[in-house]
C-alpha positions as CSV (number, residue, x, y, z in Angstrom):
1,X,-44.8,44.0,83.9
2,X,-44.9,45.1,87.6
3,X,-42.2,44.5,90.1
4,X,-44.5,42.1,92.0
5,X,-45.1,40.1,88.8
6,X,-41.4,39.8,88.1
7,X,-40.7,38.7,91.7
8,X,-43.5,36.0,91.4
9,X,-41.9,34.7,88.2
10,X,-38.5,34.6,89.7
11,X,-39.8,32.7,92.7
12,X,-41.7,30.3,90.5
13,X,-38.7,29.5,88.3
14,X,-36.6,29.0,91.3
15,X,-39.0,26.3,92.4
16,X,-39.5,24.7,89.0
17,X,-35.8,24.2,88.3
18,X,-35.2,21.9,91.3
19,X,-38.4,19.9,90.2
20,X,-37.1,19.5,86.7
21,X,-33.7,18.3,88.0
22,X,-35.4,15.8,90.3
23,X,-37.4,14.4,87.4
24,X,-34.1,14.2,85.4
25,X,-32.4,12.2,88.2
26,X,-35.3,9.8,88.3
27,X,-35.2,9.3,84.6
28,X,-31.5,8.6,84.7
29,X,-32.1,6.0,87.5
30,X,-34.8,4.4,85.3
31,X,-32.4,4.3,82.4
32,X,-29.9,2.3,84.6
33,X,-32.6,-0.1,85.7
34,X,-34.2,-0.6,82.2
35,X,-31.9,-0.8,79.2
36,X,-34.6,0.3,76.8
37,X,-35.4,3.4,78.7
38,X,-34.5,6.7,77.0
39,X,-32.8,9.3,79.2
40,X,-34.6,12.6,79.4
41,X,-32.8,15.9,79.4
42,X,-33.5,18.2,82.4
43,X,-34.1,21.0,79.8
44,X,-37.1,19.1,78.4
45,X,-38.6,18.8,81.9
46,X,-38.0,22.5,82.4
47,X,-39.6,23.5,79.1
48,X,-42.5,21.0,79.7
49,X,-43.2,22.7,83.0
50,X,-42.7,26.4,82.1
51,X,-44.1,26.5,78.5
52,X,-47.7,25.2,79.3
53,X,-48.0,27.5,82.3
54,X,-47.0,30.5,80.3
55,X,-49.3,29.6,77.5
56,X,-52.2,28.9,79.8
57,X,-51.8,32.3,81.5
58,X,-51.4,33.9,78.0
59,X,-54.6,32.2,76.9
60,X,-56.5,33.4,80.0
61,X,-55.2,37.0,79.5
62,X,-56.3,36.9,75.9
63,X,-59.7,35.3,76.7
64,X,-58.8,32.3,74.6
65,X,-59.2,30.0,77.6
66,X,-61.3,30.1,80.8
67,X,-59.9,28.8,84.1
68,X,-61.0,25.2,83.5
69,X,-59.6,25.3,80.0
70,X,-56.3,26.6,81.3
71,X,-56.0,23.7,83.7
72,X,-56.7,21.2,81.0
73,X,-54.3,22.9,78.7
74,X,-51.6,22.6,81.3
75,X,-51.9,18.8,81.3
76,X,-52.2,18.5,77.5
77,X,-49.2,20.9,77.0
78,X,-47.0,19.0,79.5
79,X,-47.6,15.6,77.9
80,X,-47.1,16.9,74.3
81,X,-43.9,18.7,75.2
82,X,-42.5,15.8,77.2
83,X,-43.1,13.2,74.5
84,X,-42.0,15.0,71.3
85,X,-41.1,18.7,70.5
86,X,-42.8,18.2,67.1
87,X,-46.1,17.4,68.8
88,X,-45.7,20.4,71.0
89,X,-45.0,22.8,68.1
90,X,-47.9,21.3,66.1
91,X,-50.2,21.9,69.1
92,X,-48.9,25.4,69.5
93,X,-49.6,26.1,65.9
94,X,-53.2,25.0,66.3
95,X,-53.6,27.0,69.6
96,X,-52.1,30.2,68.4
97,X,-53.6,30.3,64.9
98,X,-56.9,29.1,66.1
99,X,-57.1,31.9,68.7
100,X,-56.2,34.5,66.1
101,X,-58.7,33.1,63.5
102,X,-61.5,33.0,66.1
103,X,-61.1,36.7,66.8
104,X,-61.0,37.6,63.1
105,X,-64.1,39.7,62.2
106,X,-65.6,39.1,65.6
107,X,-68.3,41.6,65.2
108,X,-69.7,39.8,62.1
109,X,-69.5,36.4,63.9
110,X,-71.5,37.8,66.9
111,X,-74.4,38.4,64.4
112,X,-74.2,34.8,63.2
113,X,-73.4,32.7,66.3
114,X,-76.0,32.9,69.1
115,X,-73.4,31.4,71.5
116,X,-70.4,33.4,70.5
117,X,-67.8,34.0,73.2
118,X,-65.3,36.8,73.2
119,X,-62.0,35.4,72.1
120,X,-63.4,31.9,71.9
121,X,-62.8,31.1,75.7
122,X,-62.4,27.4,75.4
123,X,-63.3,25.5,78.5
124,X,-61.9,22.1,79.7
125,X,-64.4,20.1,77.6
126,X,-63.3,21.9,74.4
127,X,-59.6,21.5,75.3
128,X,-60.0,17.8,76.0
129,X,-62.1,17.1,72.9
130,X,-59.6,19.0,70.7
131,X,-56.4,17.7,72.4
132,X,-57.4,14.6,74.2
133,X,-56.9,12.1,71.4
134,X,-53.5,13.6,70.5
135,X,-52.5,13.5,74.2
136,X,-53.4,9.8,74.5
137,X,-51.4,9.0,71.4
138,X,-48.5,11.0,72.6
139,X,-48.5,9.0,75.9
140,X,-48.4,5.8,73.9
141,X,-45.6,7.1,71.8
142,X,-43.6,8.1,74.9
143,X,-44.1,4.7,76.5
144,X,-43.0,2.9,73.3
145,X,-40.2,5.2,72.2
146,X,-39.3,7.5,75.1
147,X,-39.2,11.3,75.0
148,X,-37.5,12.2,71.8
149,X,-38.0,13.5,68.3
150,X,-38.6,10.6,65.9
151,X,-37.8,10.8,62.2
152,X,-40.6,9.4,60.0
153,X,-39.6,6.0,58.6
154,X,-42.3,3.5,57.6
155,X,-39.7,0.9,56.6
156,X,-37.7,0.7,59.8
157,X,-39.8,2.4,62.4
158,X,-43.4,1.7,61.3
159,X,-45.1,1.8,64.7
160,X,-43.5,5.1,65.9
161,X,-44.1,6.7,62.5
162,X,-47.7,5.6,62.6
163,X,-48.1,7.2,66.0
164,X,-46.4,10.4,65.0
165,X,-48.6,10.8,62.0
166,X,-51.7,10.0,64.0
167,X,-50.8,12.7,66.5
168,X,-50.2,15.2,63.7
169,X,-53.4,14.2,61.9
170,X,-55.7,14.8,64.8
171,X,-54.1,18.2,65.6
172,X,-54.3,19.1,61.9
173,X,-57.9,17.9,61.7
174,X,-58.9,20.2,64.6
175,X,-56.9,23.1,63.2
176,X,-58.3,22.7,59.7
177,X,-61.9,22.5,61.1
178,X,-61.3,25.7,63.2
179,X,-60.0,27.5,60.1
180,X,-62.9,26.3,58.0
181,X,-65.5,27.4,60.5
182,X,-64.0,30.7,61.3
183,X,-63.0,31.7,57.8
184,X,-65.9,30.1,56.0
185,X,-68.5,32.0,58.1
186,X,-67.2,35.4,57.2
187,X,-65.8,35.0,53.7
188,X,-67.6,34.3,50.5
189,X,-70.6,36.0,48.9
190,X,-73.1,33.2,49.0
191,X,-74.6,30.8,51.6
192,X,-72.8,27.5,52.4
193,X,-74.2,24.3,51.0
194,X,-75.2,21.2,53.1
195,X,-72.5,18.6,52.6
196,X,-75.1,15.8,52.0
197,X,-77.9,17.5,50.0
198,X,-75.8,20.4,48.5
199,X,-78.7,22.7,49.2
200,X,-78.0,26.2,50.5
201,X,-78.3,26.5,54.2
202,X,-77.9,29.5,56.6
203,X,-74.4,30.4,57.8
204,X,-73.6,28.5,61.0
205,X,-75.5,25.4,60.1
206,X,-73.7,22.2,61.1
207,X,-72.7,20.3,58.0
208,X,-72.5,23.4,55.9
209,X,-69.5,23.8,53.6
210,X,-68.2,26.5,51.4
211,X,-65.3,26.9,49.0
212,X,-63.6,29.4,51.3
213,X,-64.0,27.2,54.3
214,X,-62.7,24.1,52.4
215,X,-59.6,25.9,51.2
216,X,-59.0,27.3,54.7
217,X,-59.2,23.8,56.2
218,X,-56.3,22.6,53.9
219,X,-54.3,25.7,54.7
220,X,-54.8,25.3,58.4
221,X,-53.7,21.7,58.3
222,X,-50.8,22.7,56.1
223,X,-49.5,25.2,58.7
224,X,-49.5,22.4,61.3
225,X,-47.6,20.0,58.9
226,X,-45.1,22.8,58.0
227,X,-44.2,23.6,61.6
228,X,-43.9,19.9,62.4
229,X,-41.5,19.5,59.5
230,X,-39.4,22.5,60.5
231,X,-39.2,21.2,64.0
232,X,-38.0,17.8,62.7
233,X,-35.3,19.5,60.6
234,X,-34.0,21.6,63.6
235,X,-33.9,18.7,66.0
236,X,-31.8,16.4,63.8
237,X,-28.4,16.7,62.2
238,X,-27.9,17.0,58.5
239,X,-26.4,13.5,58.4
240,X,-29.4,11.9,60.1
241,X,-31.7,13.6,57.6
242,X,-29.6,12.7,54.6
243,X,-29.8,9.0,55.3
244,X,-33.4,8.9,56.4
245,X,-36.6,8.6,54.4
246,X,-37.9,11.9,52.9
247,X,-39.5,14.0,55.6
248,X,-41.2,16.7,53.5
249,X,-44.4,14.7,52.8
250,X,-45.4,15.4,56.4
251,X,-46.3,18.9,55.2
252,X,-48.8,17.5,52.7
253,X,-50.0,15.0,55.3
254,X,-50.9,18.0,57.6
255,X,-52.8,19.7,54.8
256,X,-54.7,16.6,53.8
257,X,-55.5,15.8,57.4
258,X,-56.9,19.3,57.8
259,X,-59.1,18.9,54.7
260,X,-60.2,15.4,55.3
261,X,-60.8,15.9,59.0
262,X,-62.9,19.0,58.3
263,X,-65.0,17.1,55.8
264,X,-65.5,14.3,58.4
265,X,-66.5,16.9,61.0
266,X,-69.0,18.3,58.5
267,X,-70.5,14.8,57.9
268,X,-70.8,14.1,61.6
269,X,-72.3,17.5,62.1
270,X,-74.8,17.1,59.3
271,X,-76.1,13.8,60.6
272,X,-75.5,13.5,64.4
273,X,-75.7,17.1,65.4
274,X,-78.9,19.1,65.4
275,X,-79.2,22.4,63.5
276,X,-82.3,24.6,63.7
277,X,-83.3,28.2,63.2
278,X,-84.5,29.8,66.4
279,X,-87.1,32.5,65.8
280,X,-86.5,33.9,69.3
281,X,-82.7,34.2,69.1
282,X,-82.8,34.9,65.4
283,X,-80.0,32.5,64.6
284,X,-78.8,28.9,64.3
285,X,-79.0,26.7,67.5
286,X,-77.9,23.2,68.3
287,X,-80.8,22.3,70.7
288,X,-84.4,21.7,69.5
289,X,-87.2,23.6,71.2
290,X,-90.7,25.0,70.5
291,X,-89.2,28.1,68.9
292,X,-86.8,26.3,66.5
293,X,-87.3,25.1,63.0
294,X,-85.2,22.0,62.1
295,X,-82.8,22.3,59.3
296,X,-80.8,19.0,59.6
297,X,-79.4,16.4,61.9
298,X,-80.4,14.8,65.2
299,X,-79.5,15.9,68.7
300,X,-77.0,13.1,69.4
301,X,-73.7,14.9,69.6
302,X,-72.8,18.5,70.5
303,X,-69.9,20.4,68.9
304,X,-67.4,19.0,71.3
305,X,-68.5,15.4,70.6
306,X,-68.2,16.0,66.8
307,X,-64.7,17.4,67.3
308,X,-63.6,14.4,69.4
309,X,-64.9,11.8,66.9
310,X,-63.7,13.6,63.8
311,X,-60.2,13.9,65.4
312,X,-60.2,10.2,66.3
313,X,-61.4,9.0,62.9
314,X,-58.8,11.2,61.1
315,X,-56.0,9.9,63.4
316,X,-57.0,6.3,62.5
317,X,-57.2,6.7,58.7
318,X,-54.5,9.2,57.9
319,X,-51.3,7.2,58.8
320,X,-52.3,4.4,56.4
321,X,-53.2,7.0,53.7
322,X,-49.7,8.5,54.2
323,X,-48.1,5.1,54.0
324,X,-49.6,4.6,50.5
325,X,-47.9,7.6,49.0
326,X,-44.8,8.1,51.2
327,X,-41.6,7.8,49.2
328,X,-40.1,4.3,49.8
329,X,-36.5,5.4,49.5
């Protein structure tokens, strides 16, 4: 790091600290005016300001985000960090593992994907479609419960627990789908099979599933659930955890959300997203033309739309699924 870069970071932090303290003073004032308001630590404001900026810059340097994606990531990261550190860590897990997985065997993926971008380079639409639902749910959680880490307890805190699991589920869904797409396309000896017809289809076809990709989707979601659980443990005392409902099932919830969300994504991709083989580009494309031969689906949604709706559906169904198996005592 050059001297100029160090000076810029020192100047930036010297500006951010007063801003975080100002926000803290405002939150304290709100706490005196409204009895149900939850006071927010100045450290949370500081982390919520600095961490998204650092990660956005890191993403641009590694070509995981373009400029518009970095700006959208700033907003998503700020909201997730302010609302609940568990949400923030879950999102970080998705972002970091997704970026690494995307670059895995990049040379082979370039031969498969006609629209492959170096490092992934997510733009604002991809960031919003992958993190928008979680951000909205995090805002609702913050308005209802304040900025804090909430233990999962269906018996005494049903609404907040539902919201926490909904946020976790949509993040795990997107992480699981990313793992499934990136791992499934380069692993395995045979072609994937269409999720509806079970017929073999070319690699990269929307709605195509494989054993490697399906297993990867569960592992990707499991990573999100595991980091969420670890954050819960580190942000609560032993006594709080001892008298609370069991928290470990959140790890399984993450894995199941990754698996189920990936399958929902495949179903939507198989039906509402067009897949065709382009004789000119020599690969699978999402837009019909005179040079393409249709494989499946209709041109209603693009990949971003499929990610958005699969995340939303997973967020709506997973909390109730978790409620059915969560230990009651």
